CHARMM internal coordinates of N, CA and C (Angstrom, degrees):
IC EDIT
DIST 1 N 1 CA 1.4503
DIST 1 CA 1 C 1.5283
ANGL 1 N 1 CA 1 C 108.15
DIST 1 C 2 N 1.2894
ANGL 1 CA 1 C 2 N 114.04
DIHE 1 N 1 CA 1 C 2 N 151.11
DIST 2 N 2 CA 1.4566
ANGL 1 C 2 N 2 CA 120.22
DIHE 1 CA 1 C 2 N 2 CA -178.73
DIST 2 CA 2 C 1.5272
ANGL 2 N 2 CA 2 C 109.86
DIHE 1 C 2 N 2 CA 2 C -98.75
DIST 2 C 3 N 1.3092
ANGL 2 CA 2 C 3 N 116.46
DIHE 2 N 2 CA 2 C 3 N 115.05
DIST 3 N 3 CA 1.4612
ANGL 2 C 3 N 3 CA 121.98
DIHE 2 CA 2 C 3 N 3 CA -177.90
DIST 3 CA 3 C 1.5295
ANGL 3 N 3 CA 3 C 111.82
DIHE 2 C 3 N 3 CA 3 C -64.67
DIST 3 C 4 N 1.3133
ANGL 3 CA 3 C 4 N 117.55
DIHE 3 N 3 CA 3 C 4 N -20.14
DIST 4 N 4 CA 1.4664
ANGL 3 C 4 N 4 CA 121.35
DIHE 3 CA 3 C 4 N 4 CA -179.59
DIST 4 CA 4 C 1.5256
ANGL 4 N 4 CA 4 C 113.13
DIHE 3 C 4 N 4 CA 4 C -86.89
DIST 4 C 5 N 1.2997
ANGL 4 CA 4 C 5 N 117.04
DIHE 4 N 4 CA 4 C 5 N -5.81
DIST 5 N 5 CA 1.4573
ANGL 4 C 5 N 5 CA 122.02
DIHE 4 CA 4 C 5 N 5 CA 178.45
DIST 5 CA 5 C 1.5311
ANGL 5 N 5 CA 5 C 109.28
DIHE 4 C 5 N 5 CA 5 C -77.30
DIST 5 C 6 N 1.3237
ANGL 5 CA 5 C 6 N 116.03
DIHE 5 N 5 CA 5 C 6 N 131.27
DIST 6 N 6 CA 1.4635
ANGL 5 C 6 N 6 CA 120.64
DIHE 5 CA 5 C 6 N 6 CA -176.42
DIST 6 CA 6 C 1.5297
ANGL 6 N 6 CA 6 C 112.11
DIHE 5 C 6 N 6 CA 6 C -59.77
DIST 6 C 7 N 1.3235
ANGL 6 CA 6 C 7 N 117.46
DIHE 6 N 6 CA 6 C 7 N -40.64
DIST 7 N 7 CA 1.4667
ANGL 6 C 7 N 7 CA 119.90
DIHE 6 CA 6 C 7 N 7 CA -179.22
DIST 7 CA 7 C 1.5290
ANGL 7 N 7 CA 7 C 111.46
DIHE 6 C 7 N 7 CA 7 C -66.41
DIST 7 C 8 N 1.3253
ANGL 7 CA 7 C 8 N 116.76
DIHE 7 N 7 CA 7 C 8 N -35.09
DIST 8 N 8 CA 1.4696
ANGL 7 C 8 N 8 CA 120.53
DIHE 7 CA 7 C 8 N 8 CA 177.62
DIST 8 CA 8 C 1.5260
ANGL 8 N 8 CA 8 C 109.73
DIHE 7 C 8 N 8 CA 8 C -67.68
DIST 8 C 9 N 1.3124
ANGL 8 CA 8 C 9 N 116.96
DIHE 8 N 8 CA 8 C 9 N -42.57
DIST 9 N 9 CA 1.4694
ANGL 8 C 9 N 9 CA 120.15
DIHE 8 CA 8 C 9 N 9 CA 178.09
DIST 9 CA 9 C 1.5237
ANGL 9 N 9 CA 9 C 111.76
DIHE 8 C 9 N 9 CA 9 C -62.31
DIST 9 C 10 N 1.3191
ANGL 9 CA 9 C 10 N 116.64
DIHE 9 N 9 CA 9 C 10 N -40.32
DIST 10 N 10 CA 1.4587
ANGL 9 C 10 N 10 CA 120.09
DIHE 9 CA 9 C 10 N 10 CA 177.67
DIST 10 CA 10 C 1.5268
ANGL 10 N 10 CA 10 C 110.97
DIHE 9 C 10 N 10 CA 10 C -63.58
DIST 10 C 11 N 1.3220
ANGL 10 CA 10 C 11 N 116.36
DIHE 10 N 10 CA 10 C 11 N -41.54
DIST 11 N 11 CA 1.4540
ANGL 10 C 11 N 11 CA 121.17
DIHE 10 CA 10 C 11 N 11 CA 178.95
DIST 11 CA 11 C 1.5331
ANGL 11 N 11 CA 11 C 110.42
DIHE 10 C 11 N 11 CA 11 C -64.04
DIST 11 C 12 N 1.3239
ANGL 11 CA 11 C 12 N 116.96
DIHE 11 N 11 CA 11 C 12 N -42.64
DIST 12 N 12 CA 1.4659
ANGL 11 C 12 N 12 CA 121.06
DIHE 11 CA 11 C 12 N 12 CA 178.69
DIST 12 CA 12 C 1.5248
ANGL 12 N 12 CA 12 C 110.75
DIHE 11 C 12 N 12 CA 12 C -62.95
DIST 12 C 13 N 1.3109
ANGL 12 CA 12 C 13 N 116.41
DIHE 12 N 12 CA 12 C 13 N -41.89
DIST 13 N 13 CA 1.4652
ANGL 12 C 13 N 13 CA 119.98
DIHE 12 CA 12 C 13 N 13 CA 177.92
DIST 13 CA 13 C 1.5242
ANGL 13 N 13 CA 13 C 111.08
DIHE 12 C 13 N 13 CA 13 C -61.14
DIST 13 C 14 N 1.3275
ANGL 13 CA 13 C 14 N 117.05
DIHE 13 N 13 CA 13 C 14 N -40.92
DIST 14 N 14 CA 1.4680
ANGL 13 C 14 N 14 CA 120.06
DIHE 13 CA 13 C 14 N 14 CA 177.45
DIST 14 CA 14 C 1.5254
ANGL 14 N 14 CA 14 C 110.60
DIHE 13 C 14 N 14 CA 14 C -62.72
DIST 14 C 15 N 1.3223
ANGL 14 CA 14 C 15 N 116.51
DIHE 14 N 14 CA 14 C 15 N -42.78
DIST 15 N 15 CA 1.4634
ANGL 14 C 15 N 15 CA 120.24
DIHE 14 CA 14 C 15 N 15 CA 178.42
DIST 15 CA 15 C 1.5247
ANGL 15 N 15 CA 15 C 111.39
DIHE 14 C 15 N 15 CA 15 C -60.97
DIST 15 C 16 N 1.3055
ANGL 15 CA 15 C 16 N 116.12
DIHE 15 N 15 CA 15 C 16 N -42.27
DIST 16 N 16 CA 1.4617
ANGL 15 C 16 N 16 CA 121.07
DIHE 15 CA 15 C 16 N 16 CA -179.74
DIST 16 CA 16 C 1.5254
ANGL 16 N 16 CA 16 C 110.69
DIHE 15 C 16 N 16 CA 16 C -61.38
DIST 16 C 17 N 1.3271
ANGL 16 CA 16 C 17 N 115.75
DIHE 16 N 16 CA 16 C 17 N -45.70
DIST 17 N 17 CA 1.4666
ANGL 16 C 17 N 17 CA 120.36
DIHE 16 CA 16 C 17 N 17 CA -177.39
DIST 17 CA 17 C 1.5267
ANGL 17 N 17 CA 17 C 110.99
DIHE 16 C 17 N 17 CA 17 C -70.50
DIST 17 C 18 N 1.3189
ANGL 17 CA 17 C 18 N 117.10
DIHE 17 N 17 CA 17 C 18 N -48.04
DIST 18 N 18 CA 1.4652
ANGL 17 C 18 N 18 CA 121.08
DIHE 17 CA 17 C 18 N 18 CA -176.51
DIST 18 CA 18 C 1.5266
ANGL 18 N 18 CA 18 C 111.23
DIHE 17 C 18 N 18 CA 18 C -62.69
DIST 18 C 19 N 1.3230
ANGL 18 CA 18 C 19 N 116.73
DIHE 18 N 18 CA 18 C 19 N -42.78
DIST 19 N 19 CA 1.4667
ANGL 18 C 19 N 19 CA 120.94
DIHE 18 CA 18 C 19 N 19 CA -176.55
DIST 19 CA 19 C 1.5178
ANGL 19 N 19 CA 19 C 113.47
DIHE 18 C 19 N 19 CA 19 C -93.02
DIST 19 C 20 N 1.3293
ANGL 19 CA 19 C 20 N 116.37
DIHE 19 N 19 CA 19 C 20 N -1.72
DIST 20 N 20 CA 1.4686
ANGL 19 C 20 N 20 CA 121.69
DIHE 19 CA 19 C 20 N 20 CA 179.57
DIST 20 CA 20 C 1.5287
ANGL 20 N 20 CA 20 C 111.42
DIHE 19 C 20 N 20 CA 20 C 49.97
DIST 20 C 21 N 1.3160
ANGL 20 CA 20 C 21 N 114.12
DIHE 20 N 20 CA 20 C 21 N 54.58
DIST 21 N 21 CA 1.4585
ANGL 20 C 21 N 21 CA 119.79
DIHE 20 CA 20 C 21 N 21 CA -177.01
DIST 21 CA 21 C 1.5191
ANGL 21 N 21 CA 21 C 111.21
DIHE 20 C 21 N 21 CA 21 C -70.76
DIST 21 C 22 N 1.3187
ANGL 21 CA 21 C 22 N 115.84
DIHE 21 N 21 CA 21 C 22 N 144.32
DIST 22 N 22 CA 1.4623
ANGL 21 C 22 N 22 CA 119.98
DIHE 21 CA 21 C 22 N 22 CA 176.07
DIST 22 CA 22 C 1.5357
ANGL 22 N 22 CA 22 C 109.13
DIHE 21 C 22 N 22 CA 22 C -88.82
DIST 22 C 23 N 1.3034
ANGL 22 CA 22 C 23 N 117.10
DIHE 22 N 22 CA 22 C 23 N 179.32
DIST 23 N 23 CA 1.4719
ANGL 22 C 23 N 23 CA 121.16
DIHE 22 CA 22 C 23 N 23 CA -174.64
DIST 23 CA 23 C 1.5245
ANGL 23 N 23 CA 23 C 112.61
DIHE 22 C 23 N 23 CA 23 C -60.14
DIST 23 C 24 N 1.2993
ANGL 23 CA 23 C 24 N 117.15
DIHE 23 N 23 CA 23 C 24 N -44.31
DIST 24 N 24 CA 1.4680
ANGL 23 C 24 N 24 CA 118.81
DIHE 23 CA 23 C 24 N 24 CA -178.46
DIST 24 CA 24 C 1.5215
ANGL 24 N 24 CA 24 C 111.39
DIHE 23 C 24 N 24 CA 24 C -67.27
DIST 24 C 25 N 1.3236
ANGL 24 CA 24 C 25 N 117.58
DIHE 24 N 24 CA 24 C 25 N -36.17
DIST 25 N 25 CA 1.4641
ANGL 24 C 25 N 25 CA 120.93
DIHE 24 CA 24 C 25 N 25 CA 177.27
DIST 25 CA 25 C 1.5251
ANGL 25 N 25 CA 25 C 111.11
DIHE 24 C 25 N 25 CA 25 C -66.93
DIST 25 C 26 N 1.3201
ANGL 25 CA 25 C 26 N 116.60
DIHE 25 N 25 CA 25 C 26 N -38.47
DIST 26 N 26 CA 1.4681
ANGL 25 C 26 N 26 CA 120.87
DIHE 25 CA 25 C 26 N 26 CA 177.87
DIST 26 CA 26 C 1.5214
ANGL 26 N 26 CA 26 C 110.39
DIHE 25 C 26 N 26 CA 26 C -64.33
DIST 26 C 27 N 1.3183
ANGL 26 CA 26 C 27 N 117.18
DIHE 26 N 26 CA 26 C 27 N -44.82
DIST 27 N 27 CA 1.4649
ANGL 26 C 27 N 27 CA 120.54
DIHE 26 CA 26 C 27 N 27 CA 178.41
DIST 27 CA 27 C 1.5210
ANGL 27 N 27 CA 27 C 111.17
DIHE 26 C 27 N 27 CA 27 C -62.77
DIST 27 C 28 N 1.3047
ANGL 27 CA 27 C 28 N 116.26
DIHE 27 N 27 CA 27 C 28 N -40.50
DIST 28 N 28 CA 1.4578
ANGL 27 C 28 N 28 CA 120.85
DIHE 27 CA 27 C 28 N 28 CA 177.87
DIST 28 CA 28 C 1.5280
ANGL 28 N 28 CA 28 C 110.35
DIHE 27 C 28 N 28 CA 28 C -63.26
DIST 28 C 29 N 1.3143
ANGL 28 CA 28 C 29 N 116.53
DIHE 28 N 28 CA 28 C 29 N -42.46
DIST 29 N 29 CA 1.4515
ANGL 28 C 29 N 29 CA 120.99
DIHE 28 CA 28 C 29 N 29 CA 179.06
DIST 29 CA 29 C 1.5257
ANGL 29 N 29 CA 29 C 111.02
DIHE 28 C 29 N 29 CA 29 C -63.08
DIST 29 C 30 N 1.3059
ANGL 29 CA 29 C 30 N 117.13
DIHE 29 N 29 CA 29 C 30 N -44.49
DIST 30 N 30 CA 1.4645
ANGL 29 C 30 N 30 CA 121.03
DIHE 29 CA 29 C 30 N 30 CA 179.62
DIST 30 CA 30 C 1.5262
ANGL 30 N 30 CA 30 C 110.57
DIHE 29 C 30 N 30 CA 30 C -61.04
DIST 30 C 31 N 1.3091
ANGL 30 CA 30 C 31 N 117.16
DIHE 30 N 30 CA 30 C 31 N -38.20
DIST 31 N 31 CA 1.4667
ANGL 30 C 31 N 31 CA 120.24
DIHE 30 CA 30 C 31 N 31 CA 177.60
DIST 31 CA 31 C 1.5209
ANGL 31 N 31 CA 31 C 112.44
DIHE 30 C 31 N 31 CA 31 C -67.27
DIST 31 C 32 N 1.3151
ANGL 31 CA 31 C 32 N 116.77
DIHE 31 N 31 CA 31 C 32 N -31.36
DIST 32 N 32 CA 1.4662
ANGL 31 C 32 N 32 CA 120.76
DIHE 31 CA 31 C 32 N 32 CA -177.03
DIST 32 CA 32 C 1.5299
ANGL 32 N 32 CA 32 C 113.74
DIHE 31 C 32 N 32 CA 32 C -86.28
DIST 32 C 33 N 1.3069
ANGL 32 CA 32 C 33 N 117.94
DIHE 32 N 32 CA 32 C 33 N -15.44
DIST 33 N 33 CA 1.4661
ANGL 32 C 33 N 33 CA 121.08
DIHE 32 CA 32 C 33 N 33 CA -177.55
DIST 33 CA 33 C 1.5222
ANGL 33 N 33 CA 33 C 111.52
DIHE 32 C 33 N 33 CA 33 C -58.21
DIST 33 C 34 N 1.2971
ANGL 33 CA 33 C 34 N 117.18
DIHE 33 N 33 CA 33 C 34 N -44.06
DIST 34 N 34 CA 1.4694
ANGL 33 C 34 N 34 CA 120.55
DIHE 33 CA 33 C 34 N 34 CA -174.62
DIST 34 CA 34 C 1.5259
ANGL 34 N 34 CA 34 C 113.13
DIHE 33 C 34 N 34 CA 34 C -66.11
DIST 34 C 35 N 1.3245
ANGL 34 CA 34 C 35 N 117.99
DIHE 34 N 34 CA 34 C 35 N -25.22
DIST 35 N 35 CA 1.4713
ANGL 34 C 35 N 35 CA 119.36
DIHE 34 CA 34 C 35 N 35 CA -179.44
DIST 35 CA 35 C 1.5259
ANGL 35 N 35 CA 35 C 112.41
DIHE 34 C 35 N 35 CA 35 C -99.14
DIST 35 C 36 N 1.3235
ANGL 35 CA 35 C 36 N 116.50
DIHE 35 N 35 CA 35 C 36 N -1.24
DIST 36 N 36 CA 1.4574
ANGL 35 C 36 N 36 CA 121.18
DIHE 35 CA 35 C 36 N 36 CA -178.82
DIST 36 CA 36 C 1.5266
ANGL 36 N 36 CA 36 C 110.42
DIHE 35 C 36 N 36 CA 36 C -94.28
DIST 36 C 37 N 1.3282
ANGL 36 CA 36 C 37 N 115.47
DIHE 36 N 36 CA 36 C 37 N 140.41
DIST 37 N 37 CA 1.4650
ANGL 36 C 37 N 37 CA 120.74
DIHE 36 CA 36 C 37 N 37 CA -179.32
DIST 37 CA 37 C 1.5268
ANGL 37 N 37 CA 37 C 112.21
DIHE 36 C 37 N 37 CA 37 C -78.76
DIST 37 C 38 N 1.3317
ANGL 37 CA 37 C 38 N 115.92
DIHE 37 N 37 CA 37 C 38 N -37.79
DIST 38 N 38 CA 1.4603
ANGL 37 C 38 N 38 CA 121.50
DIHE 37 CA 37 C 38 N 38 CA -178.39
DIST 38 CA 38 C 1.5253
ANGL 38 N 38 CA 38 C 108.76
DIHE 37 C 38 N 38 CA 38 C -155.63
DIST 38 C 39 N 1.3269
ANGL 38 CA 38 C 39 N 115.70
DIHE 38 N 38 CA 38 C 39 N -174.54
DIST 39 N 39 CA 1.4634
ANGL 38 C 39 N 39 CA 120.31
DIHE 38 CA 38 C 39 N 39 CA -176.18
DIST 39 CA 39 C 1.5241
ANGL 39 N 39 CA 39 C 112.06
DIHE 38 C 39 N 39 CA 39 C -63.51
DIST 39 C 40 N 1.3102
ANGL 39 CA 39 C 40 N 117.02
DIHE 39 N 39 CA 39 C 40 N -38.64
DIST 40 N 40 CA 1.4695
ANGL 39 C 40 N 40 CA 119.51
DIHE 39 CA 39 C 40 N 40 CA 179.51
DIST 40 CA 40 C 1.5189
ANGL 40 N 40 CA 40 C 111.56
DIHE 39 C 40 N 40 CA 40 C -66.26
DIST 40 C 41 N 1.3069
ANGL 40 CA 40 C 41 N 115.91
DIHE 40 N 40 CA 40 C 41 N -38.97
DIST 41 N 41 CA 1.4565
ANGL 40 C 41 N 41 CA 120.80
DIHE 40 CA 40 C 41 N 41 CA 176.66
DIST 41 CA 41 C 1.5284
ANGL 41 N 41 CA 41 C 110.40
DIHE 40 C 41 N 41 CA 41 C -64.74
DIST 41 C 42 N 1.3082
ANGL 41 CA 41 C 42 N 116.46
DIHE 41 N 41 CA 41 C 42 N -40.18
DIST 42 N 42 CA 1.4664
ANGL 41 C 42 N 42 CA 120.89
DIHE 41 CA 41 C 42 N 42 CA 177.60
DIST 42 CA 42 C 1.5285
ANGL 42 N 42 CA 42 C 110.71
DIHE 41 C 42 N 42 CA 42 C -62.04
DIST 42 C 43 N 1.3125
ANGL 42 CA 42 C 43 N 116.89
DIHE 42 N 42 CA 42 C 43 N -44.82
DIST 43 N 43 CA 1.4696
ANGL 42 C 43 N 43 CA 120.57
DIHE 42 CA 42 C 43 N 43 CA 178.63
DIST 43 CA 43 C 1.5252
ANGL 43 N 43 CA 43 C 110.94
DIHE 42 C 43 N 43 CA 43 C -61.64
DIST 43 C 44 N 1.3225
ANGL 43 CA 43 C 44 N 116.62
DIHE 43 N 43 CA 43 C 44 N -42.49
DIST 44 N 44 CA 1.4660
ANGL 43 C 44 N 44 CA 120.27
DIHE 43 CA 43 C 44 N 44 CA 177.54
DIST 44 CA 44 C 1.5265
ANGL 44 N 44 CA 44 C 111.11
DIHE 43 C 44 N 44 CA 44 C -62.62
DIST 44 C 45 N 1.3195
ANGL 44 CA 44 C 45 N 116.37
DIHE 44 N 44 CA 44 C 45 N -43.08
DIST 45 N 45 CA 1.4673
ANGL 44 C 45 N 45 CA 120.30
DIHE 44 CA 44 C 45 N 45 CA 178.83
DIST 45 CA 45 C 1.5220
ANGL 45 N 45 CA 45 C 111.38
DIHE 44 C 45 N 45 CA 45 C -63.35
DIST 45 C 46 N 1.3130
ANGL 45 CA 45 C 46 N 116.94
DIHE 45 N 45 CA 45 C 46 N -39.38
DIST 46 N 46 CA 1.4679
ANGL 45 C 46 N 46 CA 120.59
DIHE 45 CA 45 C 46 N 46 CA 177.69
DIST 46 CA 46 C 1.5290
ANGL 46 N 46 CA 46 C 110.97
DIHE 45 C 46 N 46 CA 46 C -64.49
DIST 46 C 47 N 1.3194
ANGL 46 CA 46 C 47 N 116.48
DIHE 46 N 46 CA 46 C 47 N -42.10
DIST 47 N 47 CA 1.4666
ANGL 46 C 47 N 47 CA 119.80
DIHE 46 CA 46 C 47 N 47 CA 177.55
DIST 47 CA 47 C 1.5255
ANGL 47 N 47 CA 47 C 110.48
DIHE 46 C 47 N 47 CA 47 C -62.60
DIST 47 C 48 N 1.3167
ANGL 47 CA 47 C 48 N 115.94
DIHE 47 N 47 CA 47 C 48 N -43.47
DIST 48 N 48 CA 1.4502
ANGL 47 C 48 N 48 CA 121.04
DIHE 47 CA 47 C 48 N 48 CA 179.64
DIST 48 CA 48 C 1.5314
ANGL 48 N 48 CA 48 C 110.83
DIHE 47 C 48 N 48 CA 48 C -60.36
DIST 48 C 49 N 1.3086
ANGL 48 CA 48 C 49 N 116.30
DIHE 48 N 48 CA 48 C 49 N -47.93
DIST 49 N 49 CA 1.4624
ANGL 48 C 49 N 49 CA 120.94
DIHE 48 CA 48 C 49 N 49 CA -179.53
DIST 49 CA 49 C 1.5231
ANGL 49 N 49 CA 49 C 111.60
DIHE 48 C 49 N 49 CA 49 C -63.93
DIST 49 C 50 N 1.3108
ANGL 49 CA 49 C 50 N 117.71
DIHE 49 N 49 CA 49 C 50 N -39.01
DIST 50 N 50 CA 1.4600
ANGL 49 C 50 N 50 CA 119.11
DIHE 49 CA 49 C 50 N 50 CA -179.96
DIST 50 CA 50 C 1.5268
ANGL 50 N 50 CA 50 C 111.13
DIHE 49 C 50 N 50 CA 50 C -70.09
DIST 50 C 51 N 1.3187
ANGL 50 CA 50 C 51 N 117.65
DIHE 50 N 50 CA 50 C 51 N -35.34
DIST 51 N 51 CA 1.4625
ANGL 50 C 51 N 51 CA 119.31
DIHE 50 CA 50 C 51 N 51 CA 177.29
DIST 51 CA 51 C 1.5241
ANGL 51 N 51 CA 51 C 111.08
DIHE 50 C 51 N 51 CA 51 C -69.54
DIST 51 C 52 N 1.3332
ANGL 51 CA 51 C 52 N 117.27
DIHE 51 N 51 CA 51 C 52 N -34.96
DIST 52 N 52 CA 1.4662
ANGL 51 C 52 N 52 CA 120.48
DIHE 51 CA 51 C 52 N 52 CA 176.50
DIST 52 CA 52 C 1.5151
ANGL 52 N 52 CA 52 C 110.66
DIHE 51 C 52 N 52 CA 52 C -62.56
DIST 52 C 53 N 1.3059
ANGL 52 CA 52 C 53 N 116.97
DIHE 52 N 52 CA 52 C 53 N -42.96
DIST 53 N 53 CA 1.4749
ANGL 52 C 53 N 53 CA 120.30
DIHE 52 CA 52 C 53 N 53 CA -176.80
DIST 53 CA 53 C 1.5257
ANGL 53 N 53 CA 53 C 110.83
DIHE 52 C 53 N 53 CA 53 C -67.55
DIST 53 C 54 N 1.3170
ANGL 53 CA 53 C 54 N 118.13
DIHE 53 N 53 CA 53 C 54 N -31.28
DIST 54 N 54 CA 1.4639
ANGL 53 C 54 N 54 CA 121.14
DIHE 53 CA 53 C 54 N 54 CA 177.81
DIST 54 CA 54 C 1.5166
ANGL 54 N 54 CA 54 C 110.68
DIHE 53 C 54 N 54 CA 54 C -64.56
DIST 54 C 55 N 1.3277
ANGL 54 CA 54 C 55 N 116.27
DIHE 54 N 54 CA 54 C 55 N -42.45
DIST 55 N 55 CA 1.4649
ANGL 54 C 55 N 55 CA 120.49
DIHE 54 CA 54 C 55 N 55 CA -174.49
DIST 55 CA 55 C 1.5263
ANGL 55 N 55 CA 55 C 113.44
DIHE 54 C 55 N 55 CA 55 C -87.19
DIST 55 C 56 N 1.3063
ANGL 55 CA 55 C 56 N 118.44
DIHE 55 N 55 CA 55 C 56 N -6.41
DIST 56 N 56 CA 1.4611
ANGL 55 C 56 N 56 CA 119.83
DIHE 55 CA 55 C 56 N 56 CA 178.52
DIST 56 CA 56 C 1.5254
ANGL 56 N 56 CA 56 C 111.93
DIHE 55 C 56 N 56 CA 56 C -70.74
DIST 56 C 57 N 1.3004
ANGL 56 CA 56 C 57 N 116.94
DIHE 56 N 56 CA 56 C 57 N -24.26
DIST 57 N 57 CA 1.4673
ANGL 56 C 57 N 57 CA 120.78
DIHE 56 CA 56 C 57 N 57 CA -177.06
DIST 57 CA 57 C 1.5261
ANGL 57 N 57 CA 57 C 112.56
DIHE 56 C 57 N 57 CA 57 C -84.64
DIST 57 C 58 N 1.3064
ANGL 57 CA 57 C 58 N 118.10
DIHE 57 N 57 CA 57 C 58 N -4.63
DIST 58 N 58 CA 1.4709
ANGL 57 C 58 N 58 CA 120.95
DIHE 57 CA 57 C 58 N 58 CA -177.91
DIST 58 CA 58 C 1.5135
ANGL 58 N 58 CA 58 C 109.88
DIHE 57 C 58 N 58 CA 58 C -85.26
END
COOR INIT
IC SEED 1 N 1 CA 1 C
IC BUILD
């Protein structure tokens, strides 16, 4: 997805508001946008990244 596309930015803003993302989650999402094919792929990537961070401390 193209982060410079207006529709993508609007979608990201909706995700931020709906999920009440914090600053680190927003930064993580912005980093993952470029490698994601669509919104569902982005959500999957975010879930994957959050699960990785949980298990890194073990």
